[in-house]
C-alpha positions in Angstrom: 72.9 57.7 57.7 72.7 56.4 61.3 75.9 54.4 60.8 77.8 57.5 59.6 76.6 59.5 62.6 77.7 56.7 64.9 81.1 56.7 63.2 81.5 60.4 63.6 80.5 60.3 67.3 82.9 57.5 68.0 85.7 59.3 66.1 85.1 62.5 68.2 85.1 60.5 71.4 88.5 58.9 70.4 89.8 62.4 69.6 88.6 63.8 72.9 90.5 61.0 74.7 93.5 61.7 72.5 93.3 65.4 73.4 93.2 64.7 77.1 96.2 62.5 76.8 98.0 65.2 74.7 97.3 67.9 77.3 98.7 65.6 80.0 101.4 64.3 77.8 103.7 67.3 78.2 105.3 65.7 81.2 105.4 62.3 79.5 107.0 63.8 76.4 109.5 65.5 78.6 110.1 62.3 80.5 110.6 60.5 77.2 113.1 63.1 76.1 115.2 62.6 79.3 115.9 58.9 78.8 117.0 59.6 75.2 119.3 62.2 76.5 120.6 59.8 79.1 121.1 57.1 76.4 123.0 59.6 74.2 125.2 60.7 77.1 127.1 57.4 77.6 127.9 57.4 73.9 129.4 60.8 74.1 131.2 59.9 77.3 132.6 56.8 75.7 133.8 58.8 72.8 135.5 61.3 75.1 137.1 58.5 77.0 138.7 57.1 73.9 140.0 60.5 72.8 143.0 61.9 74.6 142.0 64.1 77.6 142.4 67.8 77.3 141.1 71.0 78.8 140.0 72.3 75.4 137.6 69.4 74.9 136.1 69.8 78.4 135.5 73.5 77.8 133.9 72.8 74.5 131.5 70.3 76.0 130.6 72.6 78.9 129.9 75.5 76.4 127.6 73.2 74.4 125.6 72.2 77.4 125.3 75.9 78.5 124.1 77.0 75.1 121.3 74.4 75.1 119.9 75.7 78.4 116.9 78.1 78.1 117.7 80.9 80.7 115.6 84.0 81.5 118.0 86.6 82.9 116.9 89.9 84.5 119.1 92.5 86.1 118.8 95.8 88.0 121.5 98.4 88.6 121.5 101.6 90.6 124.0 104.3 89.6 124.9 107.6 91.4 126.1 110.6 89.4 126.0 114.4 89.5 124.4 114.5 86.1 121.3 112.3 85.9 120.1 113.4 82.5 123.4 112.8 80.7 124.0 109.4 82.3 120.4 108.2 81.4 121.1 109.1 77.8 124.4 107.2 77.8 122.6 104.2 79.3 120.1 104.1 76.5 122.9 104.5 73.9 124.7 101.5 75.4 121.6 99.3 75.2 120.9 100.3 71.6 124.5 99.7 70.6 124.2 96.1 71.8 121.0 95.5 69.9 118.6 96.4 72.7 116.0 99.2 73.1 114.5 101.3 76.0 111.0 99.9 76.9 110.0 102.3 79.6 111.5 105.5 81.1 110.6 107.8 84.0 112.9 110.7 84.8 113.1 113.9 86.9 115.9 116.3 87.5 117.6 114.3 90.3 116.2 110.8 89.6 115.5 108.5 86.7 114.6 104.9 85.9 114.8 103.3 82.5 113.8 99.7 81.7 115.8 98.2 78.8 115.4 95.1 76.7 118.8 93.7 75.6 119.7 90.4 73.9 120.3 87.8 76.5 123.8 87.0 75.3 124.8 90.7 75.5 123.5 91.4 79.0 126.9 90.9 80.7 128.5 93.2 78.1 126.0 96.0 78.9 126.4 95.6 82.6 130.2 95.8 82.2 129.9 99.0 80.1 127.6 100.6 82.7 130.2 100.1 85.5 132.9 101.7 83.2 130.9 105.0 82.6 132.9 108.0 83.7 131.7 109.9 86.7 129.4 107.1 87.8 129.4 105.1 91.0 127.6 101.7 91.1 125.5 101.7 94.3 123.8 98.4 93.6 123.9 95.6 91.1 121.7 92.5 91.0 121.4 89.7 88.3 118.7 87.0 88.5 118.6 83.8 86.3 115.7 81.5 85.9 116.2 78.2 84.0 113.1 77.5 82.0 114.5 74.6 79.9 112.0 72.1 81.2 109.1 74.5 80.6 110.2 75.1 77.0 110.6 71.3 76.3 107.2 70.7 77.8 105.4 73.3 75.7 107.2 72.2 72.6 105.9 68.6 73.1 102.4 69.9 73.8 102.5 72.0 70.7 103.5 69.0 68.6 100.7 66.8 70.0 98.1 69.6 69.7 99.1 70.2 66.0 98.7 66.5 65.3 95.3 66.5 67.0 94.1 69.5 65.0 95.1 67.8 61.8 93.2 64.6 62.8 90.0 66.6 63.4 90.5 68.4 60.0 90.7 65.0 58.4 87.4 63.9 59.9 85.8 67.2 58.8 86.8 66.5 55.2 85.1 63.1 55.4 81.9 64.3 57.1 78.8 64.1 55.0 75.9 65.2 57.2 75.1 68.5 58.8 75.2 67.1 62.3 78.6 65.5 61.7 80.0 68.8 60.3 78.6 70.8 63.3 80.1 68.5 65.9 83.4 68.2 64.2 83.7 72.0 63.6 83.0 72.6 67.3 85.7 70.2 68.3 88.1 71.8 65.7 87.5 75.3 67.1 88.2 74.1 70.6 91.5 72.4 69.7 92.6 75.4 67.6 92.0 77.7 70.6 94.1 75.4 72.8 96.9 75.3 70.1 96.9 79.1 69.9 97.2 79.4 73.7 100.1 77.0 73.8 101.8 79.0 70.9 101.4 82.2 72.9 103.0 80.7 75.9 105.9 79.3 73.9 106.5 82.6 72.2 106.5 84.4 75.5 109.1 82.0 77.0 111.3 82.2 74.0 111.0 86.0 73.9 112.0 86.3 77.5 115.0 84.0 76.9 116.1 86.0 73.8 115.7 89.4 75.3 116.7 90.1 78.9 115.2 92.9 81.0 117.6 95.4 82.6 116.3 98.1 85.0 118.7 101.0 85.5 118.0 103.5 88.3 120.1 106.7 88.2 120.1 109.0 91.3 121.9 112.3 91.9 125.0 111.8 94.0 124.5 115.2 95.7 123.3 118.8 95.3 125.3 122.0 95.2 125.1 123.9 98.6 123.1 127.1 98.5 121.1 126.2 95.4 117.4 125.9 96.1 115.9 122.6 95.1 112.5 123.0 93.5 111.9 119.3 93.7 112.6 119.2 97.5 110.2 122.2 98.0 107.4 120.5 96.1 108.1 117.2 98.0 107.9 119.1 101.3 104.7 120.9 100.2 103.1 117.7 99.2 104.1 116.1 102.5 102.6 119.0 104.4 99.4 118.8 102.5 99.1 115.1 103.1 99.7 115.7 106.8 96.9 118.4 106.9 94.5 116.1 105.1 95.3 113.3 107.4 94.7 115.5 110.5 91.4 116.7 109.2 90.3 113.2 108.4 91.4 112.1 111.9 89.4 114.9 113.5 86.3 114.0 111.5 86.6 110.4 112.6 86.8 111.5 116.3 83.7 113.7 115.8 81.8 111.0 114.1 82.6 108.5 116.9 81.6 110.9 119.6 78.4 112.2 118.0 76.2 109.2 119.0 77.3 109.5 122.6 76.7 113.3 122.5 73.1 112.7 121.3 72.3 110.1 123.9 73.9 111.9 126.9 73.3 115.5 125.7 69.5 115.3 125.2 68.7 114.6 128.9 71.2 117.2 129.9 69.7 119.9 127.7 66.3 119.0 129.0 67.4 119.3 132.5 69.0 122.7 131.9 65.8 124.0 130.2 63.7 122.7 133.1 66.0 124.3 135.7 65.9 127.7 133.9 62.1 127.6 133.7 61.9 126.7 137.4 64.1 129.6 138.4 62.0 131.9 136.2 58.9 130.7 137.9 60.3 131.1 141.5 61.6 134.6 140.8 58.9 137.2 141.8 
């Protein structure tokens, strides 16, 4: 019995060390992948050197490299138009037609913002379609790209190591024969499964952001018709006036609160003096 318990404890210690090495092994795995890629590259370069040079081969190789990169792309566009509501509807239709969907929307009569999720490889097509909308002026356009290839490779390596670690602990659990062994191994298995799930969520998040780009479109009114009252402007002015009134009252209360201690300290002797003076005059008067 003691020999089995000692075996289980030693096995768990070895697994703990393996787990530490696997958690730190993402960079090592990534570093291991890089030399393999470097070794493979000369072979490809040699093959290309033997083949006749041509622009078509170079373009194909460049496209292959670009497709292997893991890129998170986000964009924001600001449009100006006389009809905000109609343009917002067209923007959502364009995204849906390209396989995307509206994730969030906030709109008023003269202003609206919609956040869209569109396939990463269709983002440029959606942006081009937005600039071609009739009656729309593009006031601002911004596209940001983040290369997360190294992060994806790192998480993939960590996932593989963690899955292997979980399987090793499960193998120990099947061979455990005492209650103490089962308890210790189950605790370690729960810990490693939790780490595996955390890595899986991170991996899914990265791949999801790569697959679906985020596009934020802001639509503003390009102008208002003269002589037509603007309810929104009135409400905005009313809200601004109310805020100014509240601010003034708050400032006045602050001043009163700051002056009150001085008034109590200086005012009490002054009031006492005035009372004494009045009584003295009353006593002197026949």
